[in-house]
N, C-alpha and C positions, 0 to 999 in steps of 0.2 A: 695547460697542460695537453698536449698534443699526443696523440695516439694511444691515449686513455678513453676506454668507455664507461660510462656511468650505468651501473646497474639500478635497475627501479626496484624499489622496496613495495612491495604488494602482495597481497593475498594471492596464492595460487601461481607466483612468478618463481620459477626457478632459473637460477643463473646458468649459464653455459659450463662454468667450472663445476658447478654442482651436479650437473647432469653428467658431465665426464666422470667425475669421482665416482658417482653411484653406478653407472655402466660399467667402470673398470671394476668396483667391487663385485657386480653381479657376475661378470666374467670370471672373476677369480674363484668366487664360491662355487660356481658350475663347474671349474677345472677341478677342483677339488674333490668335489662329489663324484665326479666322473673317473677321477683318479684311485679314489676310494673305493668305488663299486667295480673297478676293472679286476682286483684282485690276480693272483697268480695264473699262469696258462694251465688248462686242463692236461691231464696226461692220462693216457691210456690205463684201463684197469691193470692191476699187477697179477701176475700169474699167482693163484691161490698156493700157500705154502701147503706141501704135503704133509700130512698129520703122522707123527711117529709112534707107532705101536708099544706100547709099554708092556712088557711081560713080567707077571708077579712071580 
């Protein structure tokens, strides 16, 4: 089996595939959190509406 690597099975050992997967998941979650916190752009305060006086 040329070209294949054998992953050691042991306590505390993370395969390169697992590390890449976890890294991609962390980046994806960070991107989603950043997008959720961005929100719409701030607009300047609108001109207050003038109150209409009512006559009885």
